[in-house]
VOBA-1610 file (N, C-alpha, C; in pm, whole numbers, padded with zeros to 5 digits, always signed):
BEGIN
Met+00660+01503+01152Met+00611+01385+01085Met+00730+01312+01024Pro+00742+01182+01047Pro+00855+01108+00992Pro+00846+01100+00840Arg+00962+01094+00777Arg+00966+01086+00631Arg+00903+00957+00581Phe+00931+00844+00645Phe+00875+00715+00609Phe+00802+00659+00732Thr+00699+00579+00706Thr+00621+00524+00817Thr+00650+00377+00843Gly+00734+00314+00762Gly+00766+00174+00784Gly+00841+00112+00668Glu+00845-00020+00666Glu+00911-00097+00561Glu+00819-00210+00516Asp+00835-00251+00389Asp+00762-00369+00343Asp+00845-00494+00370Ser+00797-00609+00329Ser+00866-00735+00358Ser+01001-00748+00287Met+01025-00667+00184Met+01151-00671+00109Met+01251-00566+00158Gly+01215-00490+00260Gly+01303-00387+00314Gly+01289-00252+00247Asn+01194-00238+00154Asn+01171-00108+00091Asn+01097-00018+00188Leu+01134+00108+00191Leu+01068+00205+00279Leu+00930+00238+00224Val+00834+00261+00313Val+00698+00293+00272Val+00643+00412+00349Val+00547+00478+00288Val+00468+00581+00355Val+00324+00535+00343Arg+00258+00516+00455Arg+00116+00479+00459Arg+00041+00594+00524Met-00067+00636+00460Met-00147+00746+00514Met-00295+00712+00504Glu-00369+00751+00606Glu-00513+00733+00609Glu-00577+00850+00537Thr-00683+00823+00460Thr-00758+00928+00390Thr-00906+00893+00397Glu-00987+00981+00342Glu-01130+00951+00328Glu-01145+00842+00223Asn-01265+00793+00205Asn-01292+00689+00107Asn-01238+00732-00030Ile-01140+00657-00082Ile-01079+00693-00210Ile-01118+00598-00322Gly-01218+00517-00299Gly-01266+00430-00406Gly-01272+00285-00363Glu-01276+00197-00462Glu-01284+00054-00439Glu-01171-00014-00515Gly-01146-00140-00483Gly-01039-00209-00552Gly-01023-00352-00505Tyr-00913-00410-00545Tyr-00881-00548-00512Tyr-00749-00556-00438Glu-00738-00654-00352Glu-00615-00680-00276Glu-00572-00823-00307Pro-00441-00848-00322Pro-00396-00985-00348Pro-00443-01081-00239Asn-00472-01202-00279Asn-00515-01307-00187Asn-00403-01410-00179Pro-00323-01410-00072Pro-00211-01503-00061Pro-00254-01650-00067Ala-00373-01681-00018Ala-00420-01819-00019Ala-00459-01866-00159Asp-00504-01772-00244Asp-00547-01805-00380Asp-00513-01688-00472Pro-00390-01683-00526Pro-00346-01570-00607Pro-00436-01539-00727Ser-00509-01636-00778Ser-00596-01611-00894Ser-00733-01556-00853Asn-00754-01538-00723Asn-00882-01488-00674Asn-00859-01373-00576Pro-00830-01250-00626Pro-00805-01138-00535Pro-00930-01102-00456Arg-00907-01039-00340Arg-01017-01001-00249Arg-01070-00863-00288Tyr-01201-00852-00311Tyr-01264-00725-00345Tyr-01285-00642-00219Ile-01249-00513-00226Ile-01265-00421-00113Ile-01352-00305-00162Pro-01474-00290-00109Pro-01565-00188-00159Pro-01528-00045-00119Glu-01453-00027-00010Glu-01413+00107+00033Glu-01268+00107+00078Met-01185+00182+00008Met-01045+00197+00046Met-01033+00324+00129His-00953+00319+00236His-00942+00433+00327His-00797+00472+00354Gly-00708+00452+00256Gly-00570+00491+00273Gly-00490+00462+00148Phe-00363+00499+00152Phe-00275+00467+00040Phe-00138+00432+00093Glu-00062+00366+00008Glu+00075+00328+00042Glu+00165+00360-00076Met+00276+00427-00049Met+00377+00453-00151Met+00504+00382-00108Arg+00561+00304-00200Arg+00685+00232-00171Arg+00802+00300-00240Phe+00917+00297-00172Phe+01038+00360-00222Phe+01149+00255-00230Asp+01230+00264-00333Asp+01345+00175-00346Asp+01439+00199-00229Phe+01486+00092-00164Phe+01568+00108-00044Phe+01707+00163-00072Glu+01755+00153-00196Glu+01888+00206-00229Glu+01882+00351-00278Thr+01790+00380-00370Thr+01784+00514-00430Thr+01684+00607-00362Leu+01594+00550-00280Leu+01485+00623-00216Leu+01389+00686-00316Glu+01388+00637-00439Glu+01294+00684-00540Glu+01163+00605-00529Pro+01049+00673-00542Pro+00922+00601-00535Pro+00905+00510-00656Trp+00847+00391-00634Trp+00824+00300-00745Trp+00684+00242-00746Ala+00604+00264-00643Ala+00466+00216-00641Ala+00380+00303-00551Leu+00260+00331-00596Leu+00161+00403-00517Leu+00027+00338-00543Tyr-00042+00296-00438Tyr-00170+00231-00457Tyr-00258+00248-00334Pro-00392+00238-00355Pro-00484+00249-00242Pro-00479+00122-00157Ile-00510+00137-00030Ile-00516+00022+00061Ile-00645+00032+00142Glu-00687-00082+00198Glu-00812-00087+00273Glu-00810+00006+00394Lys-00706-00005+00476Lys-00690+00081+00593Lys-00545+00081+00635Val-00507+00183+00712Val-00369+00198+00756Val-00350+00127+00887
//
């Protein structure tokens, strides 16, 4: 299994994994930042790592991988 599964738009390394339903939440809405999109079932998570230190700095649920 690879250590990282990809990169975000800023070049930070990420690990995205699929899981069972881990809850509900909101996702940013690029078209209207003041109106995030509600997601009733999240089925994965994403952890972001700093590209220089490789230290994790964010972990959050995502809709799907």
